[in-house]
C-alpha distance (Angstrom), angle and dihedral (degrees) to the residues before:
residue distance angle dihedral
X1 . . .
X2 3.81 . .
X3 3.81 90.4 .
X4 3.80 92.3 51.8
X5 3.81 91.2 48.3
X6 3.81 91.3 47.0
X7 3.81 91.8 52.2
X8 3.81 93.9 46.4
X9 3.82 95.4 46.6
X10 3.79 92.7 40.6
X11 3.79 91.6 52.8
X12 3.79 91.1 48.4
X13 3.80 91.1 53.2
X14 3.79 89.5 44.6
X15 3.82 90.5 55.6
X16 3.80 90.6 50.9
X17 3.82 93.8 48.2
X18 3.80 90.6 49.3
X19 3.81 89.1 57.8
X20 3.78 93.1 54.6
X21 3.82 97.2 35.3
X22 3.80 127.6 -117.8
X23 3.79 124.7 25.4
X24 3.80 93.1 113.7
X25 3.83 93.6 159.4
X26 3.81 97.5 49.8
X27 3.85 97.4 79.4
X28 3.79 90.1 52.2
X29 3.79 91.2 47.9
X30 3.81 89.2 54.7
X31 3.82 92.2 47.2
X32 3.81 91.7 50.8
X33 3.80 91.5 48.5
X34 3.80 90.4 53.8
X35 3.83 95.0 40.4
X36 3.82 111.3 17.5
X37 3.82 90.5 -172.4
X38 3.80 94.2 51.4
X39 3.82 93.1 118.4
X40 3.81 92.0 47.9
X41 3.80 91.0 50.8
X42 3.81 94.3 51.1
X43 3.81 95.2 43.9
X44 3.80 92.4 46.6
X45 3.80 87.7 62.6
X46 3.80 90.4 50.0
X47 3.80 93.0 50.7
X48 3.79 92.1 53.6
X49 3.83 85.8 73.5
X50 3.79 100.5 67.0
X51 3.81 95.2 -166.3
X52 3.83 94.2 61.8
X53 3.82 111.1 109.5
X54 3.80 113.4 -140.2
X55 3.81 111.6 -159.9
X56 3.81 123.8 -170.6
X57 3.82 123.4 -166.2
X58 3.80 122.4 -160.1
X59 3.79 142.0 156.3
X60 3.79 140.7 107.7
X61 3.80 98.0 -76.4
X62 3.80 139.2 14.7
X63 3.81 99.5 31.5
X64 3.79 98.0 126.9
X65 3.79 96.7 45.5
X66 3.80 94.0 44.4
X67 3.80 92.7 47.1
X68 3.80 90.0 53.0
X69 3.79 90.7 49.2
X70 3.81 93.3 50.9
X71 3.80 90.8 49.2
X72 3.81 91.4 51.6
X73 3.81 92.7 46.2
X74 3.81 94.0 49.3
X75 3.79 92.0 45.9
X76 3.80 88.1 52.8
X77 3.80 86.1 54.9
X78 3.79 92.0 56.4
X79 3.80 102.5 -92.7
X80 3.77 127.6 138.4
X81 3.80 98.0 -138.2
X82 3.79 130.5 -160.7
X83 3.80 115.8 -160.4
X84 3.78 141.9 157.8
X85 3.80 106.9 -115.3
X86 3.78 120.8 -127.7
X87 3.76 117.7 -53.2
X88 3.82 96.2 16.7
X89 3.80 96.4 100.4
X90 3.81 99.0 123.9
X91 3.84 122.9 82.8
X92 3.80 93.4 -96.0
X93 3.80 91.2 47.7
X94 3.80 92.6 51.4
X95 3.81 90.0 47.2
X96 3.82 90.0 51.0
X97 3.79 90.7 54.0
X98 3.80 90.5 48.7
X99 3.79 91.9 53.9
X100 3.79 89.7 65.9
X101 3.81 93.5 49.1
X102 3.82 108.6 37.2
X103 3.78 130.4 83.1
X104 3.79 118.0 -112.0
X105 3.82 88.0 -92.3
X106 3.81 92.3 53.2
X107 3.80 99.4 -101.4
X108 3.79 114.9 149.9
X109 3.79 120.1 -152.8
X110 3.81 110.1 -153.4
X111 3.78 139.2 123.4
X112 3.82 92.5 -152.6
X113 3.80 135.3 24.6
X114 3.82 122.2 -152.0
X115 3.80 116.3 -178.3
X116 3.78 130.9 -179.3
X117 3.81 109.4 -143.6
X118 3.78 129.5 -159.8
X119 3.79 109.3 -125.2
X120 3.81 94.3 -124.6
X121 3.81 98.3 43.5
X122 3.79 95.6 37.4
X123 3.82 96.2 81.2
X124 3.83 89.2 55.6
X125 3.80 92.8 47.6
X126 3.80 103.1 46.1
X127 3.82 92.6 76.8
X128 3.82 86.7 60.4
X129 3.79 97.9 37.9
X130 3.83 95.5 42.1
X131 3.81 95.5 -161.3
X132 3.77 121.8 -148.9
X133 3.82 92.0 -163.5
X134 3.82 131.0 30.7
X135 3.81 126.8 -166.8
X136 3.82 115.2 -158.8
X137 3.81 108.0 -165.8
X138 3.82 105.8 179.7
X139 3.80 145.4 -49.3
X140 3.80 110.8 -128.9
X141 3.79 135.5 158.0
X142 3.80 102.2 -71.6
X143 3.82 140.7 161.4
X144 3.78 97.9 -14.9
X145 3.80 89.6 -169.3
X146 3.84 88.9 64.0
X147 3.78 104.5 30.4
X148 3.84 105.6 24.2
X149 3.80 95.0 -164.5
X150 3.82 134.2 20.4
X151 3.80 89.5 -120.6
X152 3.79 89.4 71.5
X153 3.80 90.7 52.5
X154 3.80 90.1 48.9
X155 3.81 89.3 57.5
X156 3.81 91.1 49.1
X157 3.80 94.8 47.3
X158 3.80 91.2 46.2
X159 3.80 91.5 54.1
X160 3.82 90.5 50.1
X161 3.79 90.9 51.2
X162 3.79 91.7 45.8
X163 3.82 90.2 60.7
X164 3.82 92.6 63.6
X165 3.79 130.9 71.5
X166 3.81 95.3 -143.5
X167 3.81 118.1 43.3
X168 3.81 126.5 -170.9
X169 3.81 116.0 -165.1
X170 3.79 135.5 -172.6
X171 3.80 103.4 -115.5
X172 3.81 90.1 -170.0
X173 3.82 87.4 70.2
X174 3.80 115.0 72.1
X175 3.77 93.1 -147.1
X176 3.79 100.2 50.2
X177 3.80 89.4 41.7
X178 3.80 89.6 57.0
X179 3.81 91.6 44.6
X180 3.80 88.6 53.0
X181 3.79 91.8 53.8
X182 3.78 91.4 48.8
X183 3.81 91.3 51.6
X184 3.80 92.0 44.2
X185 3.78 88.4 57.1
X186 3.80 90.5 54.0
X187 3.80 95.5 56.2
X188 3.80 102.7 -89.8
X189 3.80 122.2 137.2
X190 3.81 100.7 -116.5
X191 3.79 126.5 -171.4
X192 3.79 131.3 177.2
X193 3.78 141.5 -147.3
X194 3.76 127.5 -170.4
X195 3.80 153.4 159.0
X196 3.79 126.2 -88.9
X197 3.80 112.7 -117.1
X198 3.80 90.3 -117.1
X199 3.82 90.8 58.0
X200 3.81 99.0 38.3
X201 3.81 116.6 114.5
X202 3.78 123.6 -130.0
X203 3.77 118.9 -114.4
X204 3.80 99.6 16.0
X205 3.79 107.2 68.4
X206 3.79 100.1 17.8
X207 3.81 98.8 75.0
X208 3.78 127.2 73.0
X209 3.80 111.0 -140.6
X210 3.79 99.0 177.6
X211 3.78 127.1 1.5
X212 3.78 116.7 48.6
X213 3.82 98.9 -168.7
X214 3.79 94.6 99.2
X215 3.79 110.5 -176.8
X216 3.77 137.5 179.5
X217 3.76 116.8 -72.1
X218 3.79 120.3 -109.4
X219 3.80 118.8 -121.3
X220 3.85 103.0 -78.7
X221 3.76 122.8 -128.5
X222 3.82 89.6 -156.7
X223 3.80 130.3 27.3
X224 3.81 133.1 -177.2
X225 3.79 101.2 -128.0
X226 3.80 101.2 178.2
X227 3.80 141.8 -6.4
X228 3.80 128.6 -163.7
X229 3.79 117.8 165.9
X230 3.80 107.1 -57.1
X231 3.81 93.4 -14.4
X232 3.80 122.5 91.5
X233 3.77 137.0 166.5
X234 3.79 118.5 -144.9
X235 3.80 124.2 -174.1
X236 3.82 114.4 -147.6
X237 3.78 118.2 -176.3
X238 3.78 90.0 -24.4
X239 3.82 93.8 -48.6
X240 3.81 114.8 119.3
X241 3.80 113.0 -140.0
X242 3.80 127.0 -172.2
X243 3.79 112.1 -142.1
X244 3.79 132.4 -167.9
X245 3.81 107.8 -145.1
X246 3.82 124.2 -140.9
X247 3.82 90.1 -128.1
X248 3.82 135.5 0.1
X249 3.79 119.7 -81.6
X250 3.78 142.4 84.3
X251 3.82 89.3 -110.5
X252 3.80 89.2 68.0
X253 3.80 89.5 49.4
X254 3.81 88.9 52.9
X255 3.80 89.0 52.2
X256 3.81 89.7 51.5
X257 3.80 91.8 49.6
X258 3.80 89.9 50.7
X259 3.81 92.0 49.7
X260 3.80 93.8 49.0
X261 3.80 91.7 45.8
X262 3.80 91.4 51.3
X263 3.81 90.9 47.7
X264 3.79 88.8 53.1
X265 3.81 91.1 51.3
X266 3.81 94.7 46.8
X267 3.81 95.2 44.8
X268 3.77 99.4 36.2
X269 3.82 117.1 -169.3
X270 3.81 90.9 -12.3
X271 3.82 93.1 63.8
X272 3.80 113.9 128.5
X273 3.79 97.8 -149.8
X274 3.79 93.5 177.0
X275 3.79 91.4 58.0
X276 3.81 90.1 44.5
X277 3.81 92.2 51.7
X278 3.80 91.2 48.7
X279 3.81 90.8 50.4
X280 3.80 92.1 49.2
X281 3.82 90.0 48.2
X282 3.80 91.8 54.2
X283 3.81 94.9 56.9
X284 3.77 120.1 113.1
X285 3.81 119.2 -138.7
X286 3.79 112.4 -75.3
X287 3.81 113.4 -103.2
X288 3.81 106.3 -61.8
X289 3.82 96.9 -10.2
X290 3.79 102.1 114.1
X291 3.80 89.4 -33.8
X292 3.81 120.2 159.1
X293 3.80 115.4 -139.0
X294 3.80 133.5 171.3
X295 3.80 114.1 -103.7
X296 3.80 124.5 172.0
X297 3.80 90.6 -12.3
X298 3.80 97.5 -52.7
X299 3.83 138.8 78.3
X300 3.79 119.2 -82.4
X301 3.80 122.9 -171.2
X302 3.81 114.2 -144.7
X303 3.79 116.3 -149.1
X304 3.79 112.6 -172.2
X305 3.80 116.8 -152.7
X306 3.78 118.7 -155.3
X307 3.79 103.8 162.3
X308 3.79 142.7 -21.0
X309 3.85 97.7 -71.7
X310 3.81 94.7 45.6
X311 3.83 94.0 49.0
X312 3.79 93.1 44.1
X313 3.80 92.8 48.9
X314 3.81 91.3 50.7
X315 3.81 93.4 46.2
X316 3.80 90.4 49.1
X317 3.82 89.4 51.1
X318 3.81 95.5 55.5
X319 3.78 108.7 121.6
X320 3.83 92.8 -159.4
X321 3.77 137.1 18.3
X322 3.83 103.7 -96.6
X323 3.79 110.0 -102.9
X324 3.79 89.8 -153.6
X325 3.78 124.1 18.2
X326 3.80 134.0 -168.7
X327 3.82 115.9 -168.1
X328 3.83 121.6 -172.3
X329 3.81 129.7 167.4
X330 3.79 127.4 167.1
X331 3.82 140.1 174.0
X332 3.80 89.8 -60.1
X333 3.80 81.8 85.6
X334 3.82 99.1 49.6
X335 3.81 96.3 176.1
X336 3.81 112.4 36.1
X337 3.83 94.6 168.6
X338 3.81 90.3 117.2
X339 3.81 90.1 72.3
X340 3.82 88.0 84.9
X341 3.82 88.8 68.5
X342 3.80 92.8 54.1
X343 3.80 120.0 108.1
X344 3.81 102.9 -134.5
X345 3.80 97.1 -179.0
X346 3.82 91.5 114.7
X347 3.83 92.5 68.5
X348 3.80 127.6 56.2
X349 3.81 103.3 -175.2
X350 3.81 144.0 2.8
X351 3.79 117.7 -135.1
X352 3.81 96.5 -163.7
X353 3.81 128.9 10.4
X354 3.81 119.0 -165.2
X355 3.80 148.0 161.0
X356 3.79 132.6 68.9
X357 3.81 89.8 -69.3
X358 3.80 92.8 53.7
X359 3.80 94.7 109.7
X360 3.81 93.1 51.8
X361 3.77 88.5 52.2
X362 3.80 92.1 45.4
X363 3.81 89.1 56.8
X364 3.81 91.9 49.2
X365 3.80 92.0 48.5
X366 3.80 91.0 48.0
X367 3.82 90.2 58.5
X368 3.81 87.7 58.4
X369 3.83 92.2 42.9
X370 3.80 89.9 -121.2
X371 3.78 109.5 159.3
X372 3.82 119.3 -124.1
X373 3.78 116.7 -157.9
X374 3.81 100.0 -163.4
X375 3.80 135.6 2.4
X376 3.80 112.2 -157.0
X377 3.85 116.9 161.2
X378 3.82 93.1 -161.1
X379 3.84 104.7 83.8
X380 3.81 95.1 -157.0
X381 3.80 92.3 54.3
X382 3.79 91.4 39.6
X383 3.79 95.8 52.4
X384 3.81 91.8 48.0
X385 3.80 88.0 52.3
X386 3.81 89.5 49.7
X387 3.79 89.1 55.2
X388 3.79 92.1 50.0
X389 3.79 92.4 47.9
X390 3.79 97.6 47.0
X391 3.81 107.3 30.2
X392 3.80 94.9 90.5
X393 3.80 96.1 39.7
X394 3.78 142.9 24.6
X395 3.79 93.8 34.3
X396 3.79 100.3 144.6
X397 3.81 99.9 68.8
X398 3.79 110.4 21.5
X399 3.80 115.8 163.2
X400 3.81 138.5 -174.5
X401 3.81 118.7 -161.5
X402 3.80 108.7 -165.9
X403 3.78 141.5 152.4
X404 3.81 120.4 -113.7
X405 3.79 97.8 -88.3
X406 3.79 93.1 47.0
X407 3.80 89.9 47.2
X408 3.80 90.7 56.0
X409 3.82 92.2 47.2
X410 3.79 92.9 46.2
X411 3.80 93.2 52.4
X412 3.80 91.2 49.1
X413 3.80 89.1 48.7
X414 3.81 88.1 55.8
X415 3.80 92.5 49.8
X416 3.81 98.4 -103.5
X417 3.78 95.3 138.0
X418 3.80 102.4 162.1
X419 3.78 117.5 119.3
X420 3.79 112.9 -101.9
X421 3.75 113.4 -83.7
X422 3.80 96.4 18.3
């Protein structure tokens, strides 16, 4: 009875949140308050079908994009996939996604499960989820207010990987490579994917931020061979596949390699890699991650910053210096001290700077002698001013660099009211 009530109430709240935009975790929060074991109930039904692969994706960066790619690739291989769309990687977010997919009694119809997991909550969830496959993307300096040091994240990611039988690790990342070797020594089936030296970026994968026991890479089942703008070539099991990326950057090519490698592991010899590559190539950018929206009658590319590696990778991937640039960061990034490590040579000015962290950013930009047109802490006022300043000029490459919270607010301001991932 509790499950039925949780589904009914959760769906009601979900309908309300869809009307106002955002709030994707609230329906799941309600469902878990009504039925605290809602997740256990749904996953128990999944586990009764032994052939159902359950894939979890975790790491500092790239989880949402890679999860979406795996879903598309498995669907192209004939699966009915359940997943938690981008951003819903905490218990309440996963529960919210389930509300849209389960029957009123909490039964989930799917032939494959692909779940993005937050690094901190993942170790608490794997006992419920019981993954068959785990994808460990990277461990990079991230959210110091939550994680303090990368070593803590390494422990979390290791415990998530340990819960699965088959583990796929990014061998281009020193930390996940070392985690993979530790798990391999404890009886897990560990596979790797990586980046060819000729395609590897400087400054993202060449620095160890946690583990120091760097070891030789295993033979990869997928490798990023080349990247040029939106075009990438990925080799999977000796098969060369041309991929169209959702946004420029080698980090998106790494996500694609991970997705194709995981598809190969889940499907085995029956994997249709051509269909998987085509499905990955057809994906649009994930909600706010290199996404192009319409603002003030012209395209605007949204680049979401989460931490030092994600911002640097996106700046390095810019194909042009932004002709007009909006930059907004608020308390969703409590400690922005890492901005002093960022190479800002790919931008030459900021039209409008906003958010509660605007003055910290103004100081950083001043060190680089990068001109700021307007500083306005109120994002609503600031974004309107950005529209007024850039509507009649600089239309061809307009960019907004924002943290997660500002990205959500900006999209709502523009009338994009769908819940993330839908």
